[in-house]
C-alpha positions as CSV (number, residue, x, y, z in Angstrom):
1,M,119.4,-51.5,-198.1
2,K,115.7,-51.6,-198.9
3,I,113.7,-51.1,-195.7
4,F,109.9,-51.4,-195.1
5,I,108.5,-49.4,-192.1
6,T,105.0,-49.6,-190.6
7,G,104.1,-46.5,-188.6
8,G,106.9,-44.6,-190.3
9,T,105.2,-41.2,-190.2
10,G,104.6,-41.1,-186.4
11,F,106.9,-39.3,-183.9
12,V,109.4,-42.1,-183.6
13,G,108.9,-43.4,-187.1
14,S,109.5,-40.1,-188.7
15,A,112.8,-39.7,-186.9
16,I,114.0,-43.2,-187.8
17,T,112.8,-42.9,-191.5
18,T,114.6,-39.5,-191.9
19,S,117.8,-40.9,-190.5
20,L,117.7,-43.9,-192.8
21,L,117.1,-41.8,-195.8
22,E,120.0,-39.6,-194.9
23,L,122.2,-42.7,-194.8
24,G,121.2,-43.5,-198.4
25,H,118.8,-46.4,-197.8
26,D,115.6,-46.9,-199.9
27,V,112.6,-46.7,-197.5
28,T,109.0,-47.7,-198.0
29,V,106.7,-46.3,-195.4
30,I,103.1,-47.6,-194.8
31,G,100.5,-45.6,-192.9
32,S,96.8,-45.1,-192.5
33,S,96.8,-41.5,-193.8
34,S,95.8,-41.0,-197.4
35,R,98.9,-38.8,-197.9
36,C,102.4,-39.1,-196.5
37,R,103.3,-36.5,-193.9
38,L,107.0,-36.8,-194.6
39,P,108.8,-34.5,-197.0
40,A,109.2,-35.9,-200.5
41,H,112.5,-37.8,-201.1
42,N,113.9,-39.7,-204.1
43,H,114.5,-42.8,-201.9
44,L,111.1,-42.7,-200.1
45,Q,107.9,-44.4,-201.2
46,Y,104.6,-44.3,-199.3
47,I,101.7,-46.7,-199.1
48,S,98.3,-45.9,-197.6
49,A,96.6,-49.0,-196.1
50,N,95.0,-50.5,-193.1
51,T,97.7,-52.9,-191.9
52,T,95.4,-54.7,-189.5
53,R,93.8,-56.3,-192.6
54,P,95.5,-58.4,-195.2
55,G,95.6,-56.7,-198.6
56,Q,97.5,-55.6,-201.6
57,W,100.0,-53.7,-199.5
58,Q,101.5,-57.1,-198.5
59,E,102.6,-57.7,-202.1
60,R,105.0,-54.7,-201.6
61,V,106.7,-56.3,-198.6
62,A,108.6,-59.2,-200.3
63,D,111.2,-57.1,-202.2
64,H,112.7,-55.6,-199.0
65,E,115.6,-56.7,-196.9
66,A,114.8,-55.1,-193.5
67,F,111.6,-54.3,-191.7
68,I,110.8,-51.9,-188.9
69,N,107.4,-52.4,-187.2
70,L,106.2,-49.3,-185.3
71,A,102.4,-49.4,-186.0
72,G,100.0,-49.0,-183.1
73,R,97.3,-46.7,-181.9
74,S,98.2,-44.4,-179.1
75,V,97.6,-45.6,-175.5
76,F,97.0,-42.0,-174.4
77,N,93.2,-42.2,-174.4
78,L,90.4,-43.4,-172.3
79,W,90.5,-47.2,-172.2
80,T,87.0,-48.3,-173.0
81,E,86.7,-51.9,-173.9
82,K,86.4,-50.9,-177.6
83,Y,89.5,-48.8,-177.5
84,K,91.5,-51.5,-175.7
85,Q,90.6,-53.8,-178.6
86,T,91.8,-51.1,-181.0
87,I,95.1,-50.8,-179.1
88,Y,95.5,-54.6,-179.3
89,D,94.5,-55.1,-182.9
90,S,96.6,-52.3,-184.2
91,R,99.7,-54.0,-182.9
92,I,99.1,-57.7,-183.0
93,L,97.2,-57.9,-186.3
94,T,99.6,-55.5,-188.1
95,T,102.6,-57.6,-186.9
96,R,101.0,-60.8,-187.9
97,N,100.2,-59.5,-191.4
98,L,103.6,-58.1,-191.8
99,V,105.4,-61.3,-190.8
100,E,103.1,-63.4,-193.0
101,A,104.1,-61.2,-196.0
102,M,107.9,-61.2,-195.3
103,P,110.1,-63.3,-197.6
104,S,112.1,-66.3,-196.3
105,G,115.8,-65.8,-196.0
106,N,118.3,-63.5,-194.5
107,T,116.2,-60.5,-193.4
108,I,116.0,-58.4,-190.2
109,L,112.8,-57.4,-188.3
110,L,113.0,-54.7,-185.7
111,S,109.6,-54.7,-184.0
112,A,108.3,-52.3,-181.4
113,S,107.2,-53.3,-177.9
114,A,107.1,-51.2,-174.6
115,A,108.5,-51.1,-171.1
116,G,104.9,-51.9,-170.1
117,Y,105.9,-55.5,-170.9
118,Y,107.1,-55.7,-167.2
119,G,103.8,-54.5,-165.8
120,H,103.9,-52.9,-162.3
121,G,107.6,-53.2,-161.8
122,G,107.9,-51.8,-158.2
123,D,111.5,-51.0,-157.3
124,S,113.2,-54.1,-158.8
125,E,115.4,-53.5,-161.8
126,K,114.0,-54.8,-165.1
127,R,116.6,-56.2,-167.4
128,E,115.5,-57.9,-170.6
129,T,115.4,-61.3,-168.9
130,A,112.8,-60.2,-166.4
131,E,109.4,-61.8,-166.4
132,S,106.4,-60.1,-168.0
133,G,103.6,-58.5,-166.0
134,D,100.0,-59.5,-166.1
135,D,98.1,-56.3,-166.7
136,F,96.5,-55.2,-170.0
137,L,99.6,-53.5,-171.4
138,A,101.9,-56.3,-170.4
139,R,99.6,-58.8,-172.1
140,V,99.6,-56.7,-175.3
141,C,103.4,-56.5,-175.3
142,V,103.7,-60.3,-174.8
143,D,101.4,-61.1,-177.7
144,W,103.0,-58.3,-179.8
145,E,106.5,-59.8,-179.3
146,Q,105.3,-63.4,-179.9
147,E,103.9,-62.4,-183.3
148,A,107.2,-60.7,-184.2
149,Y,109.4,-63.7,-183.2
150,K,107.4,-65.9,-185.6
151,A,109.5,-64.3,-188.4
152,E,112.5,-66.4,-187.0
153,A,110.9,-69.4,-188.6
154,K,111.5,-67.7,-192.0
155,G,115.1,-67.1,-191.2
156,S,114.8,-63.5,-190.1
157,R,116.9,-62.0,-187.4
158,V,114.3,-60.5,-184.9
159,A,114.8,-57.8,-182.3
160,T,112.0,-56.3,-180.2
161,T,112.3,-52.8,-178.7
162,R,110.7,-52.2,-175.4
163,F,110.3,-48.4,-175.5
164,G,110.1,-46.2,-172.5
165,V,108.7,-42.7,-172.8
166,V,110.4,-41.2,-175.8
167,L,111.4,-37.5,-175.3
168,G,112.1,-35.2,-178.2
169,R,111.2,-32.0,-179.9
170,N,108.0,-31.5,-182.0
171,G,106.1,-34.5,-180.8
172,G,105.8,-37.3,-178.3
173,A,105.4,-36.9,-174.6
174,I,107.1,-33.5,-174.4
175,S,104.5,-31.9,-176.7
176,T,101.8,-33.0,-174.3
177,M,103.5,-32.1,-171.1
178,K,105.2,-28.8,-172.0
179,L,102.3,-26.4,-171.6
180,P,101.2,-27.6,-168.2
181,F,104.8,-27.3,-167.0
182,K,105.1,-23.8,-168.4
183,L,102.0,-22.9,-166.5
184,G,103.4,-24.3,-163.3
185,L,101.0,-27.2,-163.3
186,G,103.4,-30.0,-164.1
187,G,103.7,-31.6,-160.7
188,P,104.2,-35.4,-160.1
189,I,101.4,-37.9,-160.7
190,G,100.1,-39.6,-157.6
191,S,102.9,-40.2,-155.1
192,G,105.6,-39.6,-157.8
193,K,107.5,-42.5,-156.4
194,Q,106.8,-44.7,-159.4
195,W,109.8,-45.2,-161.8
196,F,109.7,-43.3,-165.1
197,P,111.5,-45.1,-167.9
198,W,112.5,-42.5,-170.5
199,V,114.8,-42.2,-173.6
200,H,115.9,-39.4,-175.9
201,I,114.7,-39.7,-179.5
202,E,118.3,-39.3,-180.7
203,D,119.2,-42.5,-178.8
204,V,116.2,-44.3,-180.2
205,V,117.3,-43.5,-183.7
206,K,120.9,-44.5,-183.0
207,A,119.9,-47.7,-181.2
208,A,117.6,-48.7,-184.1
209,Q,120.5,-48.2,-186.6
210,H,122.9,-50.1,-184.2
211,I,120.6,-53.2,-184.2
212,L,119.5,-52.9,-187.9
213,L,123.0,-52.6,-189.3
214,G,124.6,-55.1,-186.8
215,D,125.6,-58.6,-187.9
216,S,123.9,-60.8,-185.4
217,I,122.1,-58.6,-182.8
218,H,118.7,-60.1,-181.9
219,G,116.3,-60.6,-179.0
220,P,114.5,-58.1,-176.7
221,F,116.1,-54.7,-175.9
222,N,115.0,-52.1,-173.4
223,F,115.0,-48.8,-175.3
224,T,115.3,-46.7,-172.2
225,A,118.1,-44.5,-170.8
226,P,120.5,-46.0,-168.3
227,K,119.5,-43.5,-165.6
228,T,115.8,-44.2,-165.0
229,V,114.3,-41.7,-162.6
230,R,111.2,-41.6,-160.4
231,Q,108.3,-39.7,-161.8
232,K,108.7,-37.0,-159.1
233,E,112.3,-36.4,-160.1
234,F,111.3,-36.2,-163.7
235,A,108.7,-33.5,-162.9
236,K,111.2,-31.6,-160.7
237,T,113.9,-31.7,-163.4
238,M,111.6,-30.6,-166.2
239,A,110.2,-27.8,-164.2
240,A,113.8,-26.6,-163.3
241,V,114.9,-26.7,-167.0
242,L,111.8,-24.6,-167.9
243,N,112.4,-22.4,-164.8
244,R,109.0,-23.0,-163.5
245,P,107.6,-24.4,-160.3
246,A,106.2,-27.9,-160.0
247,L,103.9,-27.5,-157.1
248,L,100.6,-29.2,-158.0
249,P,100.7,-33.0,-158.0
250,T,97.8,-34.8,-159.7
251,P,96.2,-37.0,-157.0
252,A,96.0,-40.7,-157.7
253,F,92.3,-40.8,-157.2
254,V,91.8,-38.2,-159.9
255,M,93.8,-40.3,-162.4
256,K,91.8,-43.4,-161.5
257,T,88.5,-41.6,-161.7
258,V,89.0,-39.6,-164.9
259,L,91.1,-42.0,-166.9
260,G,90.0,-45.3,-165.4
261,E,92.3,-48.3,-166.2
262,F,94.7,-46.1,-168.2
263,G,95.0,-43.7,-165.2
264,R,95.9,-46.7,-163.0
265,S,98.6,-47.7,-165.5
266,L,100.2,-44.2,-165.2
267,L,100.6,-44.7,-161.5
268,Q,102.8,-47.8,-162.1
269,G,106.3,-47.7,-163.5
270,Q,109.3,-49.8,-164.4
271,K,112.9,-49.4,-163.3
272,T,114.4,-50.6,-166.6
273,V,118.0,-51.3,-167.4
274,P,119.2,-51.3,-171.1
275,E,121.5,-54.1,-170.5
276,A,121.2,-55.7,-173.9
277,L,122.0,-52.5,-175.8
278,E,125.1,-51.7,-173.6
279,T,126.3,-55.3,-173.8
280,N,126.2,-55.0,-177.6
281,G,128.4,-51.9,-177.5
282,F,125.8,-49.2,-177.7
283,I,126.8,-45.9,-176.2
284,F,124.0,-43.5,-175.2
285,S,124.3,-39.8,-176.1
286,Y,121.9,-38.9,-173.3
287,P,122.2,-41.3,-170.4
288,E,121.0,-38.7,-167.9
289,L,117.7,-36.8,-167.8
290,K,118.7,-33.2,-167.2
291,P,121.0,-32.8,-170.3
292,A,118.4,-34.6,-172.4
293,L,115.7,-32.2,-171.3
294,Q,118.0,-29.2,-171.8
295,E,118.7,-30.2,-175.4
296,I,115.0,-30.7,-176.1
297,L,113.5,-27.7,-174.2
298,N,116.2,-25.0,-174.5
299,D,115.9,-22.9,-177.7
């Protein structure tokens, strides 16, 4: 299969790209860097372009059968109005330009979204049929998914992946959190009672393959582990795996004062349930947190 991937050199994208190459697929990756950060491979091509703008890169889209859309600037930053626009444009405009360039016919689009779709979830379980939230991230996710589903008018099978916090080696959230936890500074954020939707990178890769290579799987999917935990339990478990204390919580007012709107979003959470994946026969390798963290953190 010939597969086109936006954001294919990021933490999640690199893992998915590598797995597809190992399966023998031809993969074209597009990114903003001038050089590809992935190891050279006979079945890998790289395009450097700004996907928020129409351009010659779109001419390369048409000869592919499957599309994985992962592009988007990191939300882990101070949310000024300018940066919020960057978060929005990097997702919505890229998706719009990709869909416009896709050929009509029997194709598949796997397009990223986030558990933030549900907004401040409280304690209620969030299956894929749950309503969206109304905060900034929720609005981004709603518009992001709407752009992706426009590909259905071209005959494409579309699936959107509402990612939780992706955990894995050599990147992602763990690379940011590991040092504070090793120093004993990795306590809960705020009250710690907010739900923390997480997923192991290995399950992300396997779930993407499961949908991509399936015959008729489509619609929204929570890419989160079945056993969602509260943020306080996550901090306690990670500290235990590292054999460190987790004694110093980050007060809510500090998060709000230092990080503003982004800090407030970290004090929310979603108790997600990956019902669509499990209904479609997907089996998680890491359904529970402790074994997942042990695999990632133990040498």
